C-alpha positions as CSV (number, residue, x, y, z in Angstrom):
1,X,90.2,142.2,99.1
2,X,92.6,139.3,99.5
3,X,94.7,141.3,101.9
4,X,91.7,142.0,104.1
5,X,90.8,138.3,104.1
6,X,94.3,137.4,105.2
7,X,94.2,140.0,107.9
8,X,90.9,138.8,109.2
9,X,92.1,135.2,109.2
10,X,95.2,136.3,111.0
11,X,93.2,137.9,113.8
12,X,91.0,134.8,114.1
13,X,94.2,132.7,114.5
14,X,95.5,135.0,117.2
15,X,92.2,135.0,119.0
16,X,92.1,131.2,118.8
17,X,95.5,130.9,120.3
18,X,94.6,133.3,123.2
19,X,91.5,131.3,124.0
20,X,93.6,128.1,124.0
21,X,96.0,129.7,126.4
22,X,93.2,130.8,128.8
23,X,91.6,127.3,128.5
24,X,94.9,125.7,129.4
25,X,95.4,128.0,132.4
26,X,91.9,127.2,133.5
27,X,92.5,123.5,133.3
28,X,95.7,123.9,135.3
29,X,94.0,125.8,138.1
30,X,93.9,123.4,141.1
31,X,90.5,122.7,142.7
32,X,90.1,123.0,146.5
33,X,90.6,119.7,148.2
34,X,87.5,118.9,150.2
35,X,89.6,116.7,152.5
36,X,92.4,119.2,153.2
37,X,93.5,119.1,156.9
38,X,90.9,116.4,157.4
39,X,91.9,115.2,160.8
40,X,92.3,118.7,162.3
41,X,89.0,119.8,160.8
42,X,87.1,116.8,162.2
43,X,88.5,117.2,165.7
44,X,87.6,120.9,165.7
45,X,84.1,120.0,164.4
46,X,83.4,117.6,167.3
47,X,84.8,120.2,169.7
48,X,82.4,122.7,168.3
49,X,79.4,120.3,168.7
50,X,80.5,119.6,172.3
51,X,80.3,123.3,172.9
52,X,76.8,123.5,171.5
53,X,75.7,120.6,173.7
54,X,77.1,122.4,176.7
55,X,75.3,125.6,175.8
56,X,72.4,124.7,173.5
57,X,70.6,127.4,171.6
58,X,67.1,128.4,172.8
59,X,64.5,126.0,171.6
60,X,66.9,123.2,170.8
61,X,67.4,119.9,172.7
62,X,70.8,118.3,172.8
63,X,72.2,115.3,174.6
64,X,75.6,113.5,174.9
65,X,76.1,109.9,175.7
66,X,79.4,108.2,176.7
67,X,80.8,105.4,174.7
68,X,78.8,102.3,175.9
69,X,81.9,100.2,175.9
70,X,83.6,102.6,178.3
71,X,80.6,102.5,180.5
72,X,80.5,98.7,180.5
73,X,84.2,98.0,180.8
74,X,85.2,100.9,183.0
75,X,82.6,100.7,185.7
76,X,84.1,101.5,189.1
77,X,87.2,103.1,187.6
78,X,88.2,106.7,187.7
79,X,88.0,107.7,184.0
80,X,88.6,111.1,182.5
81,X,86.5,111.3,179.3
82,X,87.2,113.7,176.5
83,X,85.0,115.0,173.7
84,X,85.9,112.0,171.5
85,X,84.4,109.6,174.1
86,X,80.8,110.8,173.5
87,X,78.2,110.8,170.8
88,X,76.2,114.0,170.5
89,X,72.5,114.1,169.7
90,X,70.2,116.9,168.5
91,X,66.7,115.7,169.3
92,X,64.4,116.4,166.3
93,X,61.5,114.3,167.6
94,X,58.1,115.8,167.1
95,X,56.2,116.8,170.2
96,X,53.3,114.6,169.5
97,X,55.3,111.5,168.5
98,X,54.3,108.2,170.2
99,X,57.4,106.8,171.9
100,X,58.0,103.2,172.6
101,X,60.8,100.9,173.9
102,X,64.5,101.4,174.0
103,X,66.6,98.5,172.7
104,X,69.1,96.3,174.4
105,X,72.4,95.6,172.6
106,X,71.0,92.1,171.9
107,X,68.0,93.4,170.2
108,X,67.4,94.0,166.5
109,X,66.4,97.5,165.4
110,X,64.5,98.8,162.4
111,X,65.6,102.3,161.4
112,X,65.6,104.9,158.7
113,X,68.9,106.8,158.2
114,X,71.1,109.0,156.1
115,X,74.8,109.6,156.8
116,X,77.1,112.3,155.7
117,X,80.5,113.8,156.5
118,X,81.3,117.3,157.7
119,X,81.8,118.5,154.1
120,X,78.3,117.5,153.3
121,X,79.1,114.3,151.3
122,X,76.4,111.7,151.8
123,X,78.1,108.3,152.1
124,X,75.2,106.0,153.0
125,X,71.4,106.1,153.3
126,X,68.4,103.8,153.7
127,X,66.2,105.9,151.4
128,X,66.5,108.5,148.7
129,X,65.0,112.0,148.5
130,X,63.0,113.4,151.4
131,X,61.9,110.8,154.0
132,X,58.3,109.7,153.7
133,X,56.9,107.5,156.5
134,X,54.2,106.1,154.1
135,X,56.7,105.1,151.4
136,X,60.1,104.3,152.8
137,X,60.9,100.9,154.4
138,X,63.3,100.7,157.3
139,X,66.4,98.5,157.4
140,X,67.0,96.1,160.2
141,X,70.2,94.9,162.0
142,X,71.4,94.0,165.5
143,X,72.0,97.0,167.6
144,X,75.4,95.8,168.6
145,X,76.6,94.9,165.1
146,X,77.3,98.5,163.9
147,X,79.9,101.1,164.7
148,X,80.3,101.8,168.4
149,X,78.9,105.3,168.1
150,X,75.7,104.0,166.4
151,X,75.2,101.4,169.1
152,X,75.8,104.0,171.8
153,X,73.1,106.2,170.4
154,X,70.6,103.4,169.7
155,X,70.9,102.2,173.3
156,X,69.4,105.5,174.4
157,X,66.7,105.9,171.7
158,X,63.1,105.1,172.0
159,X,60.9,103.8,169.2
160,X,59.4,106.8,167.4
161,X,62.3,109.2,168.1
162,X,64.1,111.2,165.4
163,X,67.7,112.2,166.1
164,X,70.6,113.9,164.4
165,X,73.6,112.0,165.7
166,X,77.3,113.2,165.6
167,X,79.9,110.4,166.0
168,X,83.6,111.2,166.5
169,X,85.9,109.2,164.3
170,X,87.2,107.2,167.3
171,X,83.7,105.7,167.5
172,X,83.2,105.5,163.8
173,X,85.8,104.2,161.3
174,X,88.9,105.3,163.2
175,X,92.0,106.4,161.5
176,X,91.9,103.9,158.6
177,X,88.4,104.7,157.3
178,X,86.2,102.3,155.3
179,X,85.6,102.3,151.6
180,X,85.0,105.9,150.4
181,X,84.9,107.1,154.0
182,X,88.4,108.4,154.9
183,X,90.1,108.0,158.2
184,X,89.4,110.6,160.9
185,X,85.9,111.2,159.6
186,X,83.2,112.4,161.9
187,X,80.0,110.6,161.0
188,X,76.7,112.5,161.0
189,X,73.4,110.7,160.8
190,X,69.7,111.6,160.5
191,X,68.3,108.6,162.4
192,X,64.8,107.4,163.1
193,X,64.1,104.4,165.3
194,X,61.0,102.7,164.0
195,X,60.9,99.4,165.9
196,X,62.7,97.3,168.5
197,X,62.7,93.6,167.8
198,X,63.5,91.4,170.7
199,X,65.1,87.9,170.4
200,X,62.8,85.0,171.1
201,X,63.5,81.7,172.7
202,X,63.7,79.9,176.0
203,X,65.9,82.6,177.4
204,X,63.8,85.6,176.4
205,X,65.5,88.7,177.7
206,X,63.2,91.2,176.1
207,X,62.0,94.1,178.1
208,X,58.4,92.9,177.7
209,X,59.2,89.6,179.2
210,X,61.1,91.1,182.1
211,X,58.3,93.5,182.7
212,X,55.7,90.7,182.7
213,X,57.9,88.6,185.0
214,X,58.2,91.5,187.4
215,X,54.4,92.1,187.5
216,X,53.8,88.4,188.2
217,X,56.4,88.4,191.0
218,X,54.7,91.4,192.6
219,X,51.3,89.7,192.4
220,X,52.7,86.6,194.1
221,X,54.3,88.5,196.8
222,X,51.1,90.3,197.5
């Protein structure tokens, strides 16, 4: 009886050692690096999006917009733009959406957004869970005080539009990154423009003011 007990205990000890070895091997197994070949993957990703914009799938609406700084600073020059000089947009706006104004760079915008990387990691958002127009409150900031890619997209949006925006790293956080966002990161945003807020003052450059001034000028000329 004692011999059987010793044999049983011996087998338990051996089994325990085997399990420890397997557990150790499991712990030593390297996990896949989600940022492996990060620069090359992001460049290839933007190139693939550029291809989609050039030949959009049936039923989808895509746009591309050149870096607004290049447009402003390079007017009249012979520039050759590459895929990294554009932001790319998939238009998700509902057909019955009421559209409003497009902002100037000097305007403030109220938006809802969620941003993520090409590996699916969400790095910033103005709301949690599924977006709900009746619950979520937009965030506001000057259209020109964000990343170049954001500003470029915003200067083409209308109030009420819903876009998915793809920003090359050159118009995002560049090669150095920012906080948890690594360098060379393509930025992808689900973006909704809720309101354009014009600056007020003696030199009111809002679209509404310009429109009113134009109407008054026409009436005087007539």
